[in-house]
N, C-alpha and C positions, 0 to 999 in steps of 0.2 A: 660545427666546432671541430670535428675531425678534419675536414677539408682545410679550415683556416690554419690549424696547427701544422698539418702536413706540408702545405705549400711554403711554409716559412723555413723549411730545412735548407741549409746552405748547399747541400749535396743531394741531388735527387737521382736515384738509379732506376732501373726498370721495375724493381719491386715497389719502390716508392710511387712510381707512376700508376701501377695497378691499384695501390691503396688509395691514391688521390682520385682516380677514375671511379673506383668503387664507392667512395664516400659521396662524390658528386652525383653518381647515378642513383644512389639511395635517396638523396635529397629530392631529386627530380621525380622519383617514383612516388614519394610520399607527400610532396608539397601541397597537393590538392586538399589534403586533410586540414591544412592550416587555413585555407580559404573556406572550406566547409564549416569549420568551427568558429569562423569569424575572428580568428586570432591575429590576422594581419590587419593592422590599423594605422592610420595616419594622423594628421593634425586634428585636434579636438576629439581624439579617440574615435574618429569615423572609420568604419569598416572599409577596407580596400579589397575588391573582388578580382584582382588580377596580379600577375607577376611581371609587370612591365618595368623591369629594373635593368638598365644597361650593364651593370656589373655582372649580372648572371651570364650574359653573353660573353663578357671578357673572361670569365672563369674557364670557358671552353678552350681558349687559346693558351692557357697555362700549360696544358699537357700535350701540345702539338710538338712534333719533332721538326727539325729545320727544313726538311724536304717538303713537308706538308704546308709549312708556312710561307713557301716561296710562291712566285707568280707563274711557275711552270714555263719560264722562258730563260734562255741563256744559263743553262744549268752550271756549266763549268765555272764562269766568273762568280756566280753566286755561292757555289760551294767553296771556292778559294777564299772569297771574302769572309764567309762564315768561319772557316778553319783558322784564318788569320786572326780574326777577332777573338775566337775562342782561345787561341794560343796566347794572345796578349793579355786576356783576362786571367788565364792560368798563371802567367809570369807575374802579373801584378799582385795576384792573391798570394803567390809564393813569397814575393819580396815583402809584402806587408806582414805576413805571418812570421817571417824571420825577424823583422823589426819588432813585432809584438813580443816574440819570445825573448829577444835581447833585453827589452825593457821590463819584462815580467820577472826575470831572474837575475837582477843585479846583486851579486853576493860578495863583491870585493870591497874591502875597506869599510865594513859596516860595524858600527859600534853597538854591540849587543850587551845589555845589562840583564842577566838572568834573574836578578832580584826584583825587577819591576813587577808591580802588583798585578797587572792585567795583560800587558802586551809583550813582555819579555824583551823589550828593546828600549834604548834610550830615546826619549820622546822629543828630540830636537827636530827642527824642520827638515834638515838635510837627510837625516836617517829615515824619517817617515816617507820622504819623497823617494828615496832609493828603494825602500821596501814596500812600495805600493804602486799600483797602476790606476789610471783613470779609466773606469769602465765606459765602454762606448755606447751603452744603452740608456744614457740619460742621467747616470749618477753623477752628481756634482761634487761629492766628497771623495777623497782618495780611498781606495780599498786596501786595507792592510793585507799584505801578501804573506800568509803564514807558511807557504811553501819555501819562500826565500829565508824566512826566519829559521825554520827547521833545518835548512841546509847549512846555515851559518853555525847553529848550535852544535851540529854534529862534529865540527872541526875545532871546537873550543875546549880548552882544558879547564878543569876545576868547575865544571857546570854540574849542579846537583842532578842526580838521577833518581827516578826516571825523568827524561826530558819533558818539560811542560808543553813544548811544541814539537811535533814530529809528523812524518808523512808515511802513509801506507798506501801503496799503489797510487790511485788518483784522488785520494782524500787527504787533506791536511787537518790535524787535530791541534787544539790549543786549550790548555787549562790555565787558570790563574796560578801564580807562584805559590800563594798561600791557600790551603784548603779552607772550606767553610767551617769544618769541624776538625780540629787538629788531632784530637785523641779521644776515641770512644770505643767501648768494648764491643765485641762481635755480637753478643747477645742483645745489646741495646739497639743495634742498627740494622741487622740483616738476618736472613734465613741461614743459620749456620750449616744446615744440611746442604744447601745449594753451594755454599763456599767449599764444603768438604768434597762435594762431587767434582767441583772444578779442580781442586788440588789432586784428586785421584786420577782425573783425566790427564793432568800435566805429568804426573809420575809415570803413567802408563805409556803415553804417546810422545812425551818429551815436548821440547819447544817447537813452535810453529804449527802445532796441531790446530785444526779448525774446530772450534767447540760448537756442538749443536745446541738447540734450545728445546727442552722438553725431554720426554722419555722417562723411564723408571729411575727412581733414585738409586744411586750406586753405593753411596756412603751410608753406613749404619748410624743409628741414633747415638751411639757412643763414640763416634769419630772424634779424634783429637786433632785440633788445629795447631800448626806450628807458630801461631801468633795469637795474641789476645786483644790487640788494639788495631784500630783502623784510622786512617785519615779519610775524610769524606768531602767530596765536591758536589755542589748542587747544580752546576752548569758546566757546559763544555761548548767550545766553538768548533763547528765543522765547516770546512771550505773545500769546494771541488772546482772542476773546470767545466767550460762549456762543452756540451755533448758533441757538437760538430767541430769544435776548435779547441783542442787540448792546450793550446798556448795561451788561451784567454782565461784569466782567473775570475771566478765569480765572487760576489760578496759573501763573507762568512755568515753562517746561520748560528744563532745562539740557542742551545737546547737547555731548558731548565728542569731536567730530570722529571718530566711528565709527558713530553710529546712522543708520538710514534716515530720510529726510525726503521730504515732498511738495515738488516744485519746479515753479514756474510756467514753462512752456516755449512757450506760444503765445498771442499777443494775441487779445483778444476773449472770453477766459474769465476767470472770477473764482472764487477759493476763498473759502468752501466751497460756494457755491450751484451751481457747475458740476461738482462732484464731481471725478473724475479727468480729465474732458475738458479738453484743453489743459494738462494737468499730467503729470508723470512721478514715479515713485518712484526715488530715488537714494540712494546712501550718501555721507554727508558725510566727506570725507577731509582737508581742509585749509582754514583760513581765513587770508587774507593781505591785506596792504596794500602795494603796490609803492611803493618810495621813489624818486620821480621825480628824474631828473637836473636840475640847476639850469637853469632857463630852458626846460624842455621843456613845451610845451602839451599838455594831455591832457583827455579826458573822464572818465578813471578815477582822477584824482588824489584826489578827495574821496569815494571810495566803497571799500567792502571787497569783496574777491573770494573765491570759494570754489571748490575743486576737488571735483567730485562724480563718482561712477560710477553709471551708470544700470542699472535693472532693466527687463526687458520683461515686460508683462502678457500671459500666454498665455490662450487661450480655455478652458483646463481649470479645472474647479472641483471641489472635494471634494464628492462626492455627499451626504455627511452634514452637513457644516458650511456648505457653499456658499461656502467661502473661495476666492478666486482664487489661482492659482499664478503666482509670479514667477520669472523666470530671469535670471541675470546677462547683460547685454548684452556681447558680445565682438566684437572686430574679427577680420578674416580671419586674422590671425597668432596668435589665441588670447588676446591681452591684453584686459583689462577696458576697456570703452568708457567714457571719461570726458571731461569738458570743464570749462573754467573759466567760471563764470557769476557775476553780481553776487550778493552776499549778500541783496540786496533781493528776489530771486526765490524765496527759501525761504519756505515757507508754514506747515508744521506737521510735527512728528515723527509717525512711524507705527510700528507694531509688526509685525515679521515673525517667523514661526515656521518654523524649518528643516523642509524636506520630507525626512523620513527614508526611505530606501529599504529594501530587504529585508535589506541587510547594513549594520551600524552602522559608522560611521567613528570609529575609536578616538581620533582626534585631537580630536574635538569636545568643547568645554567650554562653560560658560555665557558665557565671555568671548571665545571665538574662532570661534563658529559662523558669524558673518557673513563671516569670512575664508575658511573651509574649505568651507562648504556652497555649492552653486551654485543650488539651488532653494528657494523659500520660499513659505509661505502668507501672504497679506495679511490680517492679523487685524483685521477691521472691528468686532469685539466688544471692542476694547481699552478704549474708554470711549464714553460716549453721544455726545460731540461727533464722534468718529471715525465712529461708526455712522451718524449722520444725514448726515455729509458724503459718505459712500460709498454712501448708500442708492440713489442713481440708478444706480450701477454694479451693486450686488449684487441689488437687488430688481426693477429695471425692465428687465433684459435677458432 
């Protein structure tokens, strides 16, 4: 699986070649165990006792450099042909990337309706066409381009704040215009101490501070909040770009306030190039917007907040899959460790697989495993973007 994902990279450098060679060498070193255990089978479940597969030989040629793949005759013409073809491929890729970028960010003459319930745009065919791209990986339906929508909204007057569609670094965010719960008290919906901690951080470090997840509580039990009411959303759309092609927009993922996400927690790091360095895996619990009291100055008035609970990455890895083990972070009293951070610190959804022990927990279902399980495998094979984002964590340690 490592090999299959690595060779799909659109740009392969010397470090990638080492990783590809290492993955292939590991397979060849251990493949006899598959034969020994009788796991290689063919038609009618019959055991196959050999590795006579032509594609295994073809894999070796994937990592050869141009000189080694020549016939060792007439070097100069062959080198010139190779350089000429490489230059043409580079020019072709550059031209198509420029065309993709031009199609991906068409922001002129777009009719945007900020009161639309779900997409923030007027849903006529021409608008949808201008604000979307056809994904090249087999998606037949247009992909809504929240990057373009956010760019348009930034230049519109009389648009309610905070913006329901906005972009932070390489991630686009979108919430529906109307909250799921328009007006609810703080005590009814969230941990008021976590919110007080967030506000204390804002007052201390000012705007653009990167909020951590966890650590000792800083606000006391008598902390007074500058608001009594909240608006609450139960889902948010996150959209990012292809790992190797920042001009190609990926389909948006809908997060329904339960899934695990990557959260930016430390300045100086950037997703996805930094991998998990400076980031944490956390479970999304709540999306909210405080309703400020009249005349109250604040740095949080025009942004959305989210309450998340953190997972700790342990040093243990599954010996077969090499997946990292996550454990729920807990405080000294046994409660889950969570904090309020700006929605803008969310980066991408991830996939966790419950770590089952020797005895099955009969409460577990497909819908509640995140609530009852305490240990999980971080599934870096979820999709190619996830794999390449985590490659520095999984392959380079």
